[in-house]
C-alpha positions in Angstrom: -37.2 40.2 64.4 -34.6 41.2 62.8 -31.8 42.1 65.5 -32.5 40.0 67.7 -32.4 36.9 69.2 -36.0 35.7 69.2 -37.7 33.0 72.1 -38.5 30.9 69.5 -36.2 29.9 66.5 -36.2 27.8 63.3 -32.5 26.5 63.1 -31.8 25.2 60.2 -28.5 22.0 60.6 -26.2 19.6 58.8 -27.6 16.8 57.3 -30.9 18.2 56.5 -32.7 18.6 59.5 -33.8 21.6 60.8 -34.4 22.3 64.6 -37.6 24.2 66.5 -36.7 25.7 69.6 -38.4 27.1 72.0 -36.4 28.7 74.7 -33.0 27.5 73.5 -34.7 24.0 74.3 -35.2 21.3 71.1 -38.9 20.6 70.6 -39.1 19.4 67.5 -36.6 18.5 64.3 -37.9 18.0 60.5 -35.4 15.6 58.7 -35.4 15.3 54.7 -32.6 13.8 53.6 -32.9 11.4 51.1 -31.6 8.3 53.0 -35.4 8.1 54.0 -38.2 7.8 51.8 -40.2 10.8 52.7 -39.5 13.6 54.9 -40.5 13.2 58.6 -40.7 15.7 61.9 -38.9 13.5 64.8 -38.2 13.8 67.3 -41.2 15.2 69.0 -40.5 16.5 72.6 -42.9 16.2 75.6 -42.6 18.7 78.0 -40.7 16.6 80.4 -38.2 16.4 77.7 -39.5 12.6 76.6 -39.7 11.5 72.6 -43.8 11.6 72.8 -43.3 9.7 68.8 -41.0 6.2 67.3 -39.9 5.6 64.5 -41.4 2.1 63.7 -44.0 0.0 65.0 -43.4 -1.7 68.1 -43.8 -5.1 66.6 -44.0 -5.0 62.7 -40.8 -4.9 60.7 -42.7 -4.2 57.7 -44.2 -0.7 59.3 -40.7 0.9 59.1 -42.4 3.6 57.0 -44.2 5.0 60.0 -42.1 7.7 60.6 -42.7 10.0 64.1 -45.2 12.6 62.1 -45.2 12.6 58.6 -47.3 13.2 55.2 -47.9 10.2 52.9 -51.0 8.7 51.1 -51.4 4.8 49.5 -53.6 5.6 46.3 -52.0 8.2 44.1 -52.8 7.7 40.7 -52.9 3.8 41.5 -49.2 4.4 43.2 -48.7 3.5 46.7 -47.0 6.4 48.6 -47.8 4.9 52.2 -45.3 2.2 52.4 -41.3 1.8 51.3 -41.5 -1.1 48.8 -42.8 0.7 46.0 -40.2 3.0 44.7 -42.5 6.1 45.4 -41.0 8.5 47.2 -41.1 12.9 48.5 -38.3 14.8 48.3 -37.9 18.5 49.7 -37.3 20.3 46.4 -36.7 24.2 47.9 -37.3 25.8 51.6 -38.9 29.5 50.8 -38.4 31.1 54.6 -37.3 29.9 58.0 -39.1 32.4 60.7 -38.4 33.5 64.2 -39.9 35.7 66.4 -40.9 35.8 70.1 -44.8 33.8 69.4 -43.6 31.5 66.8 -41.6 29.5 64.6 -42.0 28.8 60.8 -40.7 27.3 58.2 -42.3 27.0 54.6 -40.7 24.5 52.0 -41.9 22.9 48.7 -41.8 18.7 48.5 -42.0 17.1 45.1 -44.4 13.5 45.0 -41.8 11.8 42.2 -43.2 7.5 41.1 -40.7 6.2 40.9 -40.4 6.3 37.2 -40.6 9.5 35.5 -38.1 12.6 36.8 -40.7 15.1 37.0 -42.6 15.5 39.9 -46.4 14.1 40.4 -46.8 16.7 42.9 -45.8 19.5 44.3 -46.5 19.8 48.1 -46.1 23.2 49.6 -46.0 22.6 53.3 -46.0 25.4 56.4 -45.5 24.5 59.6 -45.8 26.9 62.9 -45.0 26.4 66.2 -46.1 28.1 68.9 -45.5 28.3 72.6 -48.2 28.0 74.8 -49.5 29.1 78.1 -48.5 25.8 79.9 -44.9 25.5 80.8 -43.3 23.7 77.8 -46.5 23.1 76.2 -46.7 24.2 72.3 -48.1 23.3 68.9 -47.6 22.5 66.0 -49.7 24.0 62.8 -49.4 22.0 59.7 -51.1 23.5 55.9 -50.4 21.8 52.8 -51.5 23.1 49.1 -51.4 19.6 46.8 -50.8 21.6 43.0 -50.2 18.6 40.4 -48.0 18.4 37.6 -51.2 17.7 35.2 -54.4 19.3 35.3 -56.1 17.5 37.9 -55.0 14.1 40.3 -57.2 12.3 42.3 -56.0 10.9 45.6 -58.6 7.7 45.5 -60.2 6.7 48.1 -58.0 5.1 51.4 -57.9 5.3 54.7 -53.9 5.8 54.3 -53.6 9.3 54.4 -52.5 12.3 54.4 -50.8 12.9 57.7 -50.5 10.4 59.9 -49.2 9.9 64.4 -46.6 7.5 65.3 -46.4 8.0 69.0 -43.8 6.6 71.8 -44.2 2.9 72.9 -45.2 3.5 76.4 -48.2 6.1 75.4 -49.3 3.1 73.2 -52.4 1.0 74.6 -51.0 -1.9 73.1 -46.9 -1.4 73.5 -47.4 0.7 77.2 -50.5 1.9 78.8 -51.4 4.9 77.3 -54.8 5.9 76.0 -56.2 6.7 72.8 -59.0 9.3 72.7 -61.7 11.2 70.6 -63.1 14.4 71.1 -66.5 12.9 71.9 -64.7 11.5 75.1 -65.0 7.3 73.6 -62.0 5.9 73.8 -60.3 2.7 72.3 -59.8 1.4 68.9 -62.9 -0.1 68.7 -65.1 2.8 69.3 -63.1 5.5 67.8 -61.8 3.5 63.9 -63.9 5.4 61.3 -66.0 7.3 63.3 -66.3 10.9 62.9 -64.0 13.3 65.7 -62.6 16.6 65.7 -59.3 15.7 67.6 -57.8 12.4 68.7 -55.3 12.5 71.1 -52.5 9.9 72.4 -51.7 10.5 76.4 -50.3 7.9 78.7 -46.3 7.6 80.8 -43.1 8.9 79.4 -40.8 8.7 82.2 -39.6 5.5 84.2 -40.7 5.8 87.5 -43.1 8.5 86.9 -46.4 8.0 87.0 -47.4 11.3 84.9 -48.8 11.7 81.8 -47.9 13.8 78.4 -49.0 13.2 75.2 -50.0 14.6 71.6 -53.7 15.6 70.6 -54.0 16.2 66.4 -56.7 18.3 65.6 -58.3 18.1 62.1 -59.4 21.7 60.6 -63.5 22.2 59.8 -62.3 23.3 56.6 -60.7 20.3 55.4 -62.4 18.1 52.8 -64.1 14.7 53.4 -65.8 16.6 56.1 -66.9 14.7 58.7 -63.7 12.5 58.5 -63.2 9.4 59.4 -59.9 8.4 61.3 -57.9 5.6 60.8 -56.4 4.8 64.7 -54.9 2.0 66.1 -54.3 0.9 69.8 -50.9 -0.1 68.5 -50.1 3.3 69.0 -51.1 5.7 65.8 -53.8 8.1 64.7 -54.4 9.4 61.5 -57.0 12.2 60.1 -58.3 10.2 56.9 -60.1 12.5 54.5 -60.2 10.0 51.9 -61.9 7.5 54.1 -65.4 8.1 52.7 -64.4 9.2 48.8 -61.6 10.0 46.8 -60.4 13.7 46.5 -59.5 16.4 43.5 -56.8 18.6 43.2 -56.3 20.7 40.2 -53.7 23.4 39.1 -56.6 25.3 39.7 -58.0 25.1 43.0 -54.8 23.4 44.8 -56.3 20.7 47.8 -55.3 22.1 51.2 -55.2 20.4 54.4 -54.9 22.0 57.6 -53.8 19.8 60.5 -53.0 21.1 64.4 -50.6 18.8 67.3 -51.0 20.1 70.3 -48.0 18.6 72.8 -49.2 18.4 76.2 -48.7 17.5 79.9 -50.9 15.9 81.5 -54.0 13.5 80.6 -55.8 15.3 77.8 -57.9 17.5 79.0 -61.2 17.7 76.5 -62.6 20.9 77.5 -59.4 22.9 76.2 -58.7 20.4 73.8 -62.2 21.5 72.4 -61.0 25.4 73.0 -57.8 25.1 71.3 -59.5 23.1 67.8 -62.6 26.0 67.7 -59.5 28.0 67.7 -57.6 26.7 65.0 -60.9 26.2 63.0 -61.1 30.0 62.9 -57.7 31.1 61.9 -56.8 32.3 58.5 -55.1 30.3 56.7 -51.4 30.4 56.3 -49.4 31.6 52.7 -45.9 32.7 51.7 -45.4 35.4 50.2 -42.4 37.6 47.8 -41.0 39.6 50.8 -39.9 43.4 50.3 -37.4 43.3 52.6 -33.4 43.6 51.7 -32.1 40.0 51.5 -35.3 38.0 52.2 -37.0 36.5 49.1 -39.9 35.0 50.7 -42.3 35.5 53.7 -44.8 33.4 55.9 -48.1 35.6 56.7 -51.5 35.0 57.4 -54.7 35.6 55.0 
């Protein structure tokens, strides 16, 4: 919406950050500085203004790679892009578009996956994200779409529980360190019942404000067209969740048919509403994909649209 101040904005900041804002309130921030091994989203702001995610594990110092909401994989041609000790890194190579609108704000960037030895990226990840306000006060969704294009003709992401998109929730929301609840789409709760099991979505909800009993949370939704269906989940009561498309088999990406993954995060107030979550997941799975295309608008090189 050229020439107007829109309700939703993607605002680039100093220090390699992008602030996503709804009604002049920051709800999310993208961080891509090279002081970290990979980019990530932090903070993720709850409707109350509290932080729903955290940097690092509350009790394990060897889990500092848990960076709020992040992309990684620990078996890429035998190399570990998940932890922080292998030398492998993910770097933002360029941005394509920032888009503001009353109904959404969007970002499209290209990331490179580097093995730490060769100057050329093994993989180029086109990442598109869309932040949308929802019909309940201060609630919003974050849609994430990634397309992984290998430098070689093809590349294998090995069989593993670790990858591609993971969420480390705030301490108070975890079942171990706080009083949160981990819930799957079929109503099952807790790590023992949910680890490795099929679920259309996974939710972590719990208290976020001192002295207040109300809950808030994040629902992570798996797109029905993602590979590895039905997708198993790597989840822990200590506060994290990850849909694992490589849990049962390796996934191949090629230059001609790149691996594409789509996820939706619903940031909500109150405990998880299974009926509402199911409706959002179904609507998300029916949406056309996002894509980056050349723009015909003067002074704008690229734009984001749906197929």
